[in-house]
Backbone as numpy.savetxt, mean C-alpha at the origin, in Angstrom:
# Nx Ny Nz CAx CAy CAz Cx Cy Cz
3.24 -19.26 -15.31 2.43 -19.41 -14.24 1.82 -18.17 -13.82
0.22 -18.07 -13.52 -0.01 -16.90 -13.79 -0.76 -17.09 -12.10
-1.26 -15.93 -11.75 -1.46 -15.93 -10.07 -2.97 -16.39 -10.26
-3.24 -16.86 -9.06 -4.77 -17.44 -8.53 -5.89 -16.02 -8.82
-6.95 -16.65 -8.99 -8.19 -15.75 -9.15 -8.33 -14.93 -7.66
-7.92 -15.81 -6.46 -8.35 -15.17 -5.19 -7.23 -15.65 -4.41
-7.22 -15.21 -3.32 -6.65 -15.72 -1.97 -5.28 -15.52 -1.84
-4.51 -15.87 -0.50 -3.26 -15.34 -0.53 -2.00 -16.06 -0.98
-0.73 -15.71 -0.98 0.27 -16.58 -1.10 0.29 -17.57 0.16
0.59 -19.00 -0.09 0.28 -19.74 1.07 -0.86 -19.73 1.45
-1.26 -19.63 2.83 -2.61 -19.69 3.33 -3.52 -18.64 2.65
-4.74 -19.25 2.37 -5.77 -18.49 1.81 -6.05 -17.02 3.40
-6.18 -16.04 2.72 -6.82 -15.00 3.43 -6.33 -14.49 4.83
-4.77 -15.00 4.64 -3.68 -14.91 5.89 -3.68 -13.54 6.58
-3.87 -13.46 7.52 -3.61 -11.93 8.14 -2.10 -12.04 8.95
-1.70 -11.09 8.94 -0.21 -10.81 9.85 -0.66 -10.37 11.09
-1.82 -9.85 11.36 -1.96 -9.44 12.80 -3.57 -9.43 13.09
-3.83 -9.51 14.52 -5.08 -9.54 14.91 -6.08 -8.37 15.03
-7.29 -8.53 14.44 -7.98 -7.33 14.64 -8.13 -6.77 16.14
-7.81 -5.22 16.12 -8.00 -4.76 17.45 -8.28 -3.45 17.69
-9.31 -3.21 18.70 -9.45 -1.60 18.82 -8.41 -1.00 19.24
-8.55 0.15 18.73 -7.33 1.40 19.00 -7.83 2.22 19.90
-8.71 2.32 20.88 -9.49 3.18 21.65 -8.72 4.60 21.67
-7.47 4.60 22.17 -6.80 5.90 22.58 -6.73 6.83 21.46
-7.08 6.37 20.29 -6.88 7.18 19.15 -8.47 7.32 18.09
-9.26 6.70 18.98 -10.86 6.49 18.49 -10.77 5.89 16.97
-9.98 4.99 16.87 -9.90 4.16 15.58 -9.93 2.80 15.99
-10.19 1.63 14.54 -10.27 0.60 14.89 -9.07 0.08 13.71
-8.36 -0.86 13.84 -7.66 -1.05 12.80 -7.70 -2.44 12.85
-7.16 -2.91 11.75 -7.13 -4.40 11.60 -5.57 -4.51 10.85
-5.15 -5.84 11.39 -3.76 -6.12 10.89 -3.50 -6.32 8.79
-2.78 -6.52 8.61 -2.23 -6.27 7.47 -2.95 -8.05 6.87
-3.56 -8.11 5.84 -3.61 -9.09 5.17 -3.12 -9.10 3.66
-2.81 -10.29 3.10 -2.57 -10.33 1.93 -3.31 -11.12 0.85
-2.99 -10.67 -0.56 -3.99 -11.31 -1.56 -3.06 -11.63 -2.61
-3.21 -12.35 -3.44 -3.26 -12.59 -5.05 -4.37 -12.83 -5.77
-4.56 -11.87 -6.89 -5.53 -11.87 -7.59 -5.47 -11.36 -9.28
-6.21 -11.67 -10.10 -6.34 -11.18 -11.32 -7.09 -10.01 -11.60
-6.27 -8.96 -12.25 -6.84 -7.52 -12.36 -7.77 -7.55 -13.37
-8.24 -6.83 -13.85 -9.56 -6.53 -15.24 -9.09 -7.14 -16.08
-7.91 -7.33 -16.69 -7.60 -7.70 -17.81 -6.85 -9.00 -18.17
-6.81 -9.93 -16.67 -6.11 -10.74 -16.40 -4.87 -10.91 -15.93
-4.42 -9.44 -15.85 -2.99 -9.25 -15.17 -2.63 -9.63 -13.83
-1.74 -10.80 -13.36 -1.80 -10.96 -12.28 -1.25 -9.77 -11.22
-1.71 -9.55 -9.73 -1.50 -8.76 -9.21 -1.36 -8.92 -7.61
-0.66 -8.61 -6.81 -0.50 -9.19 -5.39 -0.12 -7.91 -4.59
-1.16 -8.22 -3.61 -1.18 -6.51 -2.68 -1.40 -6.97 -1.11
-0.66 -6.39 -0.20 -0.94 -6.26 1.34 -1.50 -5.00 1.75
-2.59 -5.19 2.46 -3.62 -4.10 2.53 -3.75 -4.30 3.81
-3.74 -2.97 4.86 -4.13 -2.46 6.26 -5.30 -1.29 6.29
-6.35 -1.93 6.90 -7.85 -0.89 6.88 -7.43 -0.32 8.13
-8.00 1.10 8.31 -8.19 1.88 9.44 -9.89 2.50 9.37
-10.62 2.49 10.81 -11.73 3.00 10.78 -11.57 4.34 11.82
-11.59 5.77 11.72 -11.34 6.68 12.35 -12.61 7.37 12.70
-12.89 7.63 13.90 -13.57 8.48 14.60 -15.04 7.69 15.21
-15.84 8.56 15.69 -16.98 7.84 16.31 -18.17 8.25 15.34
-18.10 9.19 14.67 -19.00 9.56 13.92 -19.65 8.67 12.58
-20.87 8.75 12.04 -21.27 7.60 11.04 -21.66 8.33 9.92
-21.23 8.15 8.82 -20.33 6.81 8.62 -18.81 7.21 8.99
-18.19 5.86 9.53 -16.60 6.11 10.04 -15.98 6.55 8.56
-15.11 7.54 9.05 -13.89 7.33 8.08 -13.16 6.12 7.65
-12.74 6.10 6.52 -12.00 4.76 6.27 -10.65 5.04 5.55
-9.60 4.62 6.10 -8.40 4.73 5.58 -8.05 3.23 4.69
-7.03 3.41 4.15 -6.44 2.05 3.62 -5.07 2.21 3.27
-4.31 1.56 3.75 -2.69 1.61 2.99 -2.66 0.38 2.26
-1.95 0.37 1.01 -1.81 -0.89 0.27 -0.52 -1.03 -0.16
0.24 -2.00 -0.24 1.51 -2.02 -1.26 0.88 -3.19 -2.51
1.39 -2.99 -3.26 0.51 -3.52 -4.59 1.88 -4.06 -5.61
2.23 -5.36 -6.10 3.04 -5.54 -7.18 2.57 -5.88 -8.17
2.67 -5.53 -9.34 1.93 -6.04 -10.66 3.08 -5.71 -11.79
2.85 -7.08 -12.55 3.66 -7.11 -13.54 4.34 -5.73 -14.33
3.41 -5.00 -14.57 3.45 -4.10 -15.60 4.16 -2.62 -14.91
3.77 -2.58 -13.65 4.64 -1.36 -12.87 5.28 -1.53 -11.56
5.38 -2.82 -11.47 6.12 -3.28 -10.10 5.67 -2.95 -8.57
6.19 -2.37 -8.07 5.46 -1.98 -6.49 5.15 -0.69 -6.81
3.82 -0.48 -5.76 3.10 0.93 -5.98 2.89 0.74 -4.42
2.57 2.11 -3.58 2.60 2.26 -2.55 0.95 3.19 -2.84
-0.23 2.74 -2.24 -1.48 3.34 -2.64 -2.10 3.41 -1.17
-2.75 4.91 -1.26 -3.54 5.22 0.31 -4.74 5.80 -0.55
-5.88 4.86 0.52 -7.23 5.01 0.13 -7.68 6.14 1.38
-8.36 7.13 1.24 -9.00 7.95 2.19 -10.33 8.27 2.03
-11.30 7.82 2.71 -12.83 8.15 2.38 -13.30 9.38 2.36
-12.42 10.64 3.03 -12.25 11.68 3.11 -12.20 12.48 1.98
-11.14 11.95 0.97 -10.63 12.88 0.07 -11.55 12.79 -1.11
-11.77 13.93 -1.92 -12.37 14.12 -2.91 -11.67 14.97 -4.11
-10.79 14.02 -4.55 -9.60 14.55 -5.57 -10.15 14.22 -6.98
-9.56 15.43 -8.00 -9.63 14.80 -9.49 -8.71 14.09 -9.83
-9.56 12.30 -10.50 -8.53 11.60 -10.90 -7.53 11.81 -11.92
-6.33 11.24 -11.73 -5.46 11.41 -12.95 -4.41 12.52 -12.70
-4.84 13.35 -11.81 -3.84 14.79 -11.58 -2.92 14.12 -10.66
-1.40 14.97 -11.30 -0.28 14.56 -10.65 -0.02 15.57 -9.29
0.33 14.67 -8.03 0.34 15.66 -6.62 1.85 16.06 -6.27
2.04 16.82 -5.90 3.17 17.13 -5.07 3.17 16.64 -3.73
4.04 15.74 -3.47 4.06 15.27 -2.28 5.45 14.99 -1.69
5.12 14.52 -0.48 6.57 14.23 0.33 6.41 12.78 0.63
7.37 12.14 0.75 7.73 10.60 1.42 8.67 10.59 2.18
8.63 9.95 3.57 9.69 9.77 4.55 9.64 8.32 4.97
10.32 7.58 5.27 10.48 6.32 5.81 11.59 6.50 6.77
10.98 6.31 7.78 11.83 6.00 9.53 12.51 7.34 9.54
11.48 8.68 9.09 12.05 9.91 9.34 12.89 10.29 8.33
13.26 9.43 7.48 14.44 9.94 6.12 13.45 10.26 4.82
13.83 11.38 4.07 13.09 11.68 3.34 13.37 10.58 1.93
12.36 10.23 1.34 12.61 9.18 0.06 12.10 10.42 -0.99
13.17 10.54 -1.91 12.50 11.69 -3.02 12.61 10.93 -4.40
13.10 9.76 -4.58 12.86 9.17 -6.14 11.33 8.67 -6.46
10.33 9.59 -6.27 8.67 9.03 -6.64 8.09 9.95 -7.23
6.75 9.55 -7.73 6.07 10.43 -8.07 4.32 10.13 -7.41
3.58 10.97 -7.43 2.65 10.77 -6.57 1.43 11.33 -7.74
0.10 10.58 -7.62 -0.81 10.95 -8.75 -2.14 10.24 -7.98
-3.16 11.26 -8.51 -4.91 10.72 -7.96 -4.97 9.48 -8.58
-5.31 8.49 -8.31 -5.81 6.99 -8.92 -7.36 7.05 -8.82
-7.71 7.48 -7.98 -9.47 7.79 -7.90 -9.48 8.68 -6.71
-10.80 9.26 -6.77 -11.06 10.24 -6.36 -10.97 10.25 -4.47
-10.62 9.17 -4.24 -10.25 8.72 -2.66 -8.85 8.19 -2.83
-8.15 8.09 -3.70 -6.89 7.13 -3.70 -5.38 8.02 -4.05
-4.36 7.86 -3.68 -3.26 8.45 -3.79 -2.30 7.50 -4.47
-1.63 7.69 -5.46 -0.78 6.37 -5.74 0.74 6.82 -5.83
1.44 6.14 -4.96 3.00 6.47 -4.83 3.82 5.39 -5.53
4.34 6.06 -6.63 5.16 5.08 -7.70 6.79 5.65 -7.57
7.38 4.68 -7.13 8.71 4.93 -7.19 9.75 4.80 -8.49
10.76 5.43 -8.36 11.49 5.32 -9.72 12.26 3.98 -9.48
12.88 3.68 -8.72 13.35 2.18 -8.51 12.48 1.63 -7.04
11.63 0.48 -7.66 10.95 -0.06 -6.60 11.53 -1.17 -5.41
12.57 -1.68 -5.83 13.56 -2.22 -4.71 14.07 -1.40 -3.86
14.56 -0.26 -4.26 14.85 0.67 -3.28 13.93 0.99 -2.20
12.72 1.20 -2.71 11.59 1.57 -1.96 11.22 0.48 -0.77
11.19 -0.77 -1.71 11.12 -1.77 -0.93 11.99 -1.81 0.41
13.26 -2.01 0.08 14.15 -1.96 1.14 14.46 -0.99 2.46
13.73 0.28 1.45 13.82 1.36 2.82 12.57 1.18 3.54
11.59 0.64 3.13 10.40 0.42 4.12 10.72 -1.02 5.13
11.17 -1.73 4.41 12.06 -2.85 5.20 13.05 -2.61 6.45
13.86 -1.85 6.12 14.48 -1.46 7.13 13.94 -0.28 7.88
12.85 0.53 7.73 12.58 1.91 8.51 11.09 1.43 8.95
10.33 0.62 8.21 9.10 0.22 8.90 7.85 1.64 8.93
8.48 2.43 9.41 7.49 3.81 9.69 7.49 4.43 8.25
6.12 4.74 7.29 6.44 5.62 6.51 5.44 6.63 6.57
5.48 8.08 6.05 4.71 8.86 6.33 4.49 9.87 4.68
3.39 9.94 4.38 3.31 10.92 2.89 2.28 11.89 3.65
2.92 12.99 2.98 1.99 14.40 3.12 2.22 15.02 1.68
0.69 15.46 1.65 0.75 15.93 -0.11 -0.11 17.54 0.25
0.40 18.28 -0.69 0.25 19.65 -0.75 -1.45 19.86 -0.48
-1.84 19.40 -1.34 -3.26 19.50 -1.61 -4.35 18.73 -0.80
-3.85 17.94 0.19 -4.67 17.04 1.35 -4.12 17.59 2.64
-5.16 18.21 3.24 -4.61 18.45 4.97 -4.32 17.70 5.84
-4.53 16.29 5.61 -3.95 15.60 6.71 -2.68 14.86 5.88
-1.80 14.54 7.03 -0.27 13.66 6.98 -0.75 12.26 7.29
-0.43 11.54 6.62 -0.67 9.74 6.72 0.66 9.35 7.56
0.50 8.90 8.11 1.92 7.92 9.04 1.34 6.80 9.28
2.04 5.78 8.98 1.64 4.23 9.24 3.08 3.43 9.46
2.57 2.40 10.03 3.82 1.30 10.22 3.75 -0.06 9.34
4.65 -0.56 9.00 4.67 -1.89 7.96 5.15 -3.16 9.02
4.47 -3.85 9.27 4.83 -5.12 10.00 6.36 -5.59 9.49
6.80 -6.15 10.62 8.14 -6.73 9.85 8.05 -8.15 9.34
8.27 -8.26 8.35 8.38 -9.28 7.33 7.36 -9.36 6.06
6.69 -8.18 6.08 5.56 -7.73 4.94 6.47 -7.89 3.76
7.39 -6.68 3.53 7.98 -6.91 2.45 8.48 -8.32 2.03
9.21 -9.07 3.02 9.64 -10.43 2.41 8.84 -11.53 2.07
7.68 -11.44 2.55 6.44 -11.94 2.17 5.96 -11.36 0.87
5.98 -10.30 0.56 5.64 -9.71 -0.91 6.28 -10.11 -1.88
7.92 -10.28 -1.75 8.89 -10.70 -2.41 8.61 -12.00 -2.81
8.36 -13.04 -2.01 8.07 -14.41 -1.85 7.03 -14.78 -2.79
5.70 -14.08 -2.45 4.66 -14.14 -3.40 4.97 -13.89 -4.76
5.68 -12.47 -5.17 5.91 -12.16 -6.48 7.03 -12.92 -7.17
7.88 -13.58 -6.33 8.52 -14.72 -7.29 7.64 -16.38 -7.27
6.92 -16.52 -6.74 5.80 -17.47 -6.94 5.07 -17.37 -8.12
4.81 -16.00 -8.48 4.01 -15.84 -9.38 4.78 -15.32 -10.44
5.86 -15.61 -10.66 6.74 -15.15 -11.94 6.73 -13.45 -11.76
6.88 -12.56 -10.73 6.94 -11.43 -10.82 8.06 -10.85 -10.09
8.53 -9.50 -10.65 9.25 -9.06 -9.65 8.96 -7.65 -8.85
9.66 -7.17 -7.81 9.15 -6.24 -7.21 9.71 -4.82 -8.04
10.41 -5.08 -8.75 11.24 -4.17 -9.74 10.89 -4.83 -11.08
9.86 -4.22 -12.10 9.97 -4.40 -13.43 11.20 -4.46 -14.21
11.09 -5.52 -15.15 11.87 -5.69 -16.21 12.18 -4.35 -16.75
13.71 -3.98 -16.98 14.25 -2.51 -17.55 14.23 -1.50 -16.61
13.96 -1.84 -15.16 14.62 -0.98 -14.20 15.85 -1.09 -13.70
């Protein structure tokens, strides 16, 4: 069974939270949304994403947080920040904390000029930590900002269920 071309697992375009304005911090944020889709070479992939607009300047700074599951790499945490201009493919020295506890079993790499990929050594351990802790913080030496965000309860469970329906695992075979 392969992932559908677009749409979420279950209801299409299902959102896990309503859009709301976060006026106290000058940002607009949108609850996480999920999708199952086919990547460029037909490999199925699942993702949960949450987008933020920061500041009142035009154009607004855009942040995106993505939890991605694919057959080849398992679970990946991706940060996208329109402010970043980093050289693609470069390894990053970074720290990751979940619920204020250090999580050290990962590597970080620039995936696109405005994207940082977090690749855990053991995907299921990262998923369980996020599910338990819910607040994730990432800091990279070459990036001036620290990223901290919360993951809604049930998101990891939804991602697991979607992965099972599409014959994928959060942790790829061989780990």
